[in-house]
N, C-alpha and C positions, 0 to 999 in steps of 0.2 A: 712944316714939312713932315710928312709921315715917313717913318723908317720901319722896316720890317727886320726882325731878328735874323732870320735866315739869309735874307738878301744882303744885309750888312756883312755877314760872314763871307758870303760869296765875293763881295767887293774886295775885301782885304786878302782873301785867298788868291784871287786872280792877280792882285798886285805882286804877291810873293812869287807866284808861278811865272809871271812876266818879268821878274827882277826889276820892278819899279820901286825905287826907294821911297820910304815914308816913315813916319813915326806914329806909334799908337801908345798913348799914355792913359792909364786907368785912374779915374777918380771915383773910387768905390765908396762904400759907407764910411770906412775909416777916414778917408780923405775929406769926405763931406763934413764930418765932425770937426776936423782940423780947420777947414776953410771957414767954418762958422765959429771958430775959436772956442770949441767945447772940449772938455776933457776926454781923453781916450787912454784907458789903461787896460792892457791885456796881460795879466800876471799868471803865475803858475796855476792858481786855483780860483781866480775870480776876475771879474771885468768891471770896468766903469766906462760907459759911453754916454756922454752928456749927463743927464740926470738919472739914467738907469744904472743899477748895480745888480750884480748877481754872481752866481758860482759857475765855473766852467773849467775845462782842462785845456791849458795852453802850453805846449812844449816850447823850448827855447826859440825855435825858428818863427814862432807866432807871437812872441812876447814883444810888447812895445809900450811906450809911455809918452803921452803929450799932455802937458799941463800948461794952460794958457799963460799963467803968471810967470812961468820959468822959460817957456819955449816960444816966445812971440816971434823971434827971428824966423823960425821954421814955418810958422803960419804965413808970414809975409812972403817967404820964398815960394811956398806952395801956391799962394794966391797969384804970384807972378807967373808961375807955370800954367795955371788955369787960364789966365787972361792972355797968355802969349799966343800970337797968331803968325803963321808962316805957311806957305804952300806945302801941302802934304803932311802937315802936322795935325794929327787927329786926337781928340780927347774923348775918352769914354766916360759917361756920367751915369749916375744911379737913376733908374727909371721908376715910373709912378707905382708899379706893382711891388717895388721894394721899399720905397721911402715915402710914397704918398704924393699927391698932386702938388702941394705947396712946395716941398723940397725940390721936386722935379722942375717946376717952372722957375724956382729961385736960381737953379743952376743955369738954365737956358737964358734967363734974364741977365745974370752975371756975365755970361759969355757974349751977349749981344747977338743972339740968333743961334741957329743950330747947323749951319752948313758944314762946319768942321767938327761936329759932335757925332758920337755914335754911342753904343751901349758899353758901359763898363764891364758888363757880363758877357761881352761878345764871344769869348772863347769857352765859356762854361755853360752850366745848366744844359738845356737841350742841344746846344751847339757843341758840347764837349766831345760827344762821340765823333763828330766831324773833325774836331781838333786832332784827336788821336789817329783817326783813320784817313784823313785827307791832308791836314796841314803838316803833321809830323813827317810824313814821307817827303814833302817838299823840302823840309829842313835838311834831309839827308844829302841833298844836292847842293847845299850852300856852305860857305865858310861861316862858322858860328863863333861869336864871343858870348860869354855868359857871366852875368853878375848874379851870384847865388850864395846861399848860406854856407858857412864854414863847415857844417856837419854833413853836407850833401855828398853822396858818393856818385860820381859821374860815370862810373863803369857800367851802370845799368841803362844808360841812355841809348836810344836806337840810332843816334847820329854822333859824329865826332865833334868835340869842342876844341877849337884852335887855341883859345886862351880863356881862362876863367879868372874872375875877380871875386874874392871871398869877403863876405860881410857876416856880422854876428847879430845878436838880438838887439832890438831897438836901434836898427841900423840908420834910420833917418837922422838920428842925433849922434850916435856913437861912431858912425862911419861916414860922416859928411864929406870927409876928404877924399872919398872914393870917386867923387865926381871928377876931380882933377886927375886922378890916376887913370881913369878910363879915357878921358879926353886926351891926356898926354900919350897914352899908348897908341891911340888912333892916329894922332899927329905924327909921332916919331916913326911909326911903321908904315905910314902912307896907306892906311887901311881904306879900302874902297870896295863897295858892293858886297860887304859882309852883312850878316844879320846879327844884331846885338840883342840878345835875350836878357830880360831883367826880371828877377824874382827877388825884389828887395823892398817890399812894402812901399811907403811913400818916398823913400830914397830913389826908387825907380823913376818917379816923376821928375826929380831934379836931374838925374843923369840923362834921361831922354831929352828933356828940353834943352839943357846946356850943350850936350854933345851933338844933337841934331842941328841946332843953330850954328854950331861951329863947323860941322861937316855933314851936310845933307846928302852926301854920296853913299850913305849906308842906311840900312833899315833898322829901326829901333822898335822892339816889340815887348811890351809889358805883359808877361804871361802869368804873373802871380804864382799861384800854387799848382798850376796845370801839370807840371812835370813831377810833382812831389812823390807819387807812387813809384817812379823810376829811380828816385834818389835815395831811397831808404830813410826818408823822413817820415816818421810814423804819426805825427800829429794830425794829419788829414783824416785819419780814421775817427777822430773825435769831433772835428770841426767843419769838415767839408762834405756836405751831403751830395753834391754833384759828383764828387770822386767816389764816395762809397756806393752810389747808385751804379756807376759804370764798372768799378773794379771789384766790388764785393756783392753786387746784386742786392743791395740793402733795401731797395724799394723807396728810397728817399724821394719825395716829390720834386726836389730840385733837379733831378735828372731829366724830368719832363717839362720843366718850367720854360715857357717862352716869354721873354721880357717884352713889355708893352711900352711903346714910345708915347 
């Protein structure tokens, strides 16, 4: 099945506009390494991804660690989230222009088809301008819950947050109990037809899967770092080309990248 980057954005934007509840969980490059049981370390000044090592600048909100020998439980949990199927539960995967043909088709094969798959980069790269100018205004009209880093300043957001849940660095492991906290809040307060935004790395996958399965009467949206420029989180200036392209006019090629299915 052929999917087009802009058309997929249209599909999910229309769902939001029409208040059709759904879940969108992103399995991007970090999740791909974990699914394949490969090391992921993003530290203050270096990274390890699989067999690659190098230098980089990673502020606290970007830092994480997955070591297969220590963290097998989390790999199994992420695999469950990836294989999970339910009406209106969508998974964004890495595409061939980012990870190559082999990894792209490995994901599709693991899922058993692509009817419930879309782009992990759905809201970024060339679609990011549309995220800011078309999707964010829709959020102004909705009740919003937000799972977000403890250092984020929500005062700069262009819409109100009804309730926020704070996570720290390496949140997939260190804030695993946040899954139950979000789920309990939704249950106890009879939350319905809200939009739950998640900016919590791989923990977002866990929260979205478990909470949507428990209560599909809300929308769960993994937005990654899309809102970081509003939140006074400065790390994006070093690590997110699609953001520097839009906000700083950096000329990064990511701002014009159209992902290929």
